[in-house]
Each structure stands twice: as C-alpha cells, then as structure tokens.
C-alpha angles and dihedrals in degrees: 000000000000112000147137116216120194126199139164103069124132148119117311135167121248110279091027130119138236135178121215122201130198117193115199124204135176095026136090093255095196091062094057133087104219126211147171122226130181137203125195121197111284093007135100121258110264137194113255103175140337136194125200127222087261093051100256113147137208129189140194110250090241093063103034111129092016105060129052126194121203139166133212111203093189089060098032087232136134121199136199115205108200119194133173090024119200130200088250089064088069108121146107107280119214131195117222132192120196120188112235096222105028137042093256114137124180127192132199123222094256136244124231122236118191122185111193141132 
C-alpha cells in the first residue's frame, strides 16, 4: 500500500522544538524528492523544505536557520527538525513525495503544529 504517514506534531511554546517524521511505504523511496509543506488557516499551502535524492536541501526563507530537513533511506523516512519555533509557524504540516522522473506526487494526511504560550 502506497502511503505517507506523518507524526510528531503537537503544541509547543514559542522558542521550543519539534521533530516531524514522515514514513513512506509502497514506493521506491530513493527515487523520490521529499518535502514538507504547511498550510495555515486561510492561507495557501507553501513549501517549507525539500531534500533531493542526493541530499541537497532547499528551505523557505522564513525557516532558514531554524528548520532542518533530512532523510533516512534505510527507514524510508524524512524528518523535519524545527527549532526556535514561532507562533507564525502554526499550521498543518504535510509530507510530499515527488518522483524524480515522472509527475507522480504523493501527500500525507498532515500533522498539526501549534506554537502558542
């Protein structure tokens, strides 16, 4: 069964940290560019970070220096380490897998991150 399953969201105080995980199954993980997107209420979904099959990373300006994306091919899992969280980071975070050679895109169900005191 092809699926992406996110975990690790929750409520955290400003300045705190969370690590999101996205476990992929049913796909050749090494062929997929993995990414995290987020969507806040009333806003469009936006790219947060992505990591290529070769490990190159790209970040939204708003999270540079605070978030780190990584992937573990042995576990078919991509992570998003989020530090120095701000209230404006509050959103539903979605894992995305994009095949390197086709137009296939897969989405997880999302995990909520709330940054509030």
